Phi, psi and omega in degrees: 000136181269137183296139167240131184286120183286351187255004187235135176271120186293135170072007185272350181067026179237135179278083186306314184267005176050045176260003183096354181238117184282121178060035180283075188283319182243007183142211179209146178259096178286355180264349190054232185263013181276139176248303186258149186210162174290159165287157177299322178301321179298316177298327176300305185299328185287326176287337165102177177299150186097342184277144180302136179066016178311302181299321176300309181298323184284324176297319177291316176310312180295325179289312173308313177300315179296323178295330185276351180292321175302297176309321180294321174295318179298319183297309178303320182299309178295316175301315173300325173295313172307312179295325177292325173296320180293321173298320182287321181275338184065031181194159184254353185257039181296157188250168176299318180298318176300322177290317178297336182272000174295130179304135174308332177289345169277068186307324187288346176259014185294316184282322175295327178294319173297321180296314188273347172294314184287316182301303176292358172286332184249350178202170178269164183294332178291320182285327176297311182307319185292315185289319185293325179295323173291322174294318179296318176299326177283310185289306185286334184286320175295316181281331179277320194251277193309314184257010183266108182292347177269347177290140175224095180278349186270345186299340182272352180276331171084021173239184174250110185288356180265358186238110186286343182272350180274093189248358189262078176201171182087183183207182185266007184271092184285350177280330186089170190291340185234098190303326185298327182286356178271019187296315185290316175298317181302320183291315177303314178297322179293323178308314183290308201227019175300150183297134185273141169079013186264013176056027173231124180070213170264184177253129166307148179301319176230155176258009183250013189264144164245129186265119173270119184270125178229123176259110184219000182238112181280183170277086188153199182271129175297147168276138184307319182304306187302315179297313184300305181298323183291319178294321178292331174295318177293320178298314184292340182258016169101004180294141178248342174225132174245125171263129173237088180275061178210182173157170191199172188242358170231152178206116187271340179221050186302331182296333181294320185285320175307304180301324173297316180297319177295327175289320170305314173303324179289335173261011172069042180247135179272140182234119184245128194226139172297136187283336181104165198240028188252008188061024177282153162277107184285352167288338176262314181253128172290140178232127183250140357279163169211181180249021173194138174235147177059030179060026174282168177302149177295135181278345176216151182254008181253025191237137170236124184258128187247130171264164188252142174260147173268173176282359184273161164245153179103210186296341183261007186294340174268135179300137192299344182267335191310128162293166179204181177157122186305329178253342188246358169241140183271312187195162190247145177214169183295135188217359187237128181060061177257124177268114185210180192287150173218168193298157173062046173056043177241170174220151178210160166266123175230166185215156182148162169294344173301329174272343179284314188299319182290337172302319174288313178301329174294321183289321180292326172293324174303306180308305186290333176287321186270333180230073180292350171289338183276140183275164176313315178292330175289316180298317177299316186293324181292314188296314185290323187273343191260350184292159183281119173296144175234138175251350183286157174290140174228168176262126179222164173076177186217105003288159191290142178223160175275139169210159175285136180300325183296349190244010181256358174208160180307315181272339176073024188233168170246139186298144183221105187297317184290319183285331180293318184288324178297312176297325177293321175303312179302316185288327181288330174292000000 
């Protein structure tokens, strides 16, 4: 179920509840019509020398762009071969048989023929097109937007992202200007709350959730300001659990988000955050947001950081991409090959700690809906203590190394909804 603001009258153009957001019926879109955005390190480099973390960001940006050159050359090579065959066949849905039947006299097509004979021997053209679309989005999205210092995705929003007091921006179109670009958030929301038992897609973790929709993460790195204001909006409008399936490794205004998380703590709101997908040890590398940086004491007690599990058991049970950390990841949950809702009445398998986080947020929602007397801090304790402990060795990091599962998170456990409800019952009494 989508949350509806009970204090707002739809479509009257008036800020009925006087919270600063006009017609915020189902939440707020802090990005307006913006879709693509730079990474935080790109924004730092754009500001130039003298900016905090400039040298580190510049080195990381150059490394990332260099690493993309190989995939870009491969992509361009395949696309040029495909273009040649499309021109020859006068259609894009050519088959393996048709490719094999290209006469040897067509010497200019020898290489495209060889490439697509191999490709279509392993997959269909339809599946190839889908895979290539994803590959193009990744490579060109990185080069044209995320890593491009000349790109300005924020200009159409109309605010100053460096001013936390500039809050009159965005709109109430929580889907965003391009519905297909809402895949990530739609999938995350579905993991928590997709309708159970309807034999469509998966079953949500809980049937007692209302989804408050806050659009604050673009195709690129989020701005700290948007995240801080979105957290405060959720808290002020009654959210009891906030899911944060986002993150980055540079942050220019992390204190704004820290203050928002502490505000959530003061209002008894649990914040569940994805650990990240770079196979990093978060005890060594800072990921933003978190509830501690540089191994300092936790600044808030209402935060859970979630690592991702794969569908396998044994040494490969930690998803190959998942971050980990004895002190900076709290617990693990399923996050690889997760089937859930995507835009326009579709379903897909997606993976990431972004999918593990709402699995835990869903369990937290389940607990808080049945046992409303329990505090956010108690719910965090229940989830960590009720998880299934694991003693086996697993592979983590990049390059892969062996570690005891009990040593890659604070709890050394896997989330367990059944056990969590049993412990919640005891604690509520």
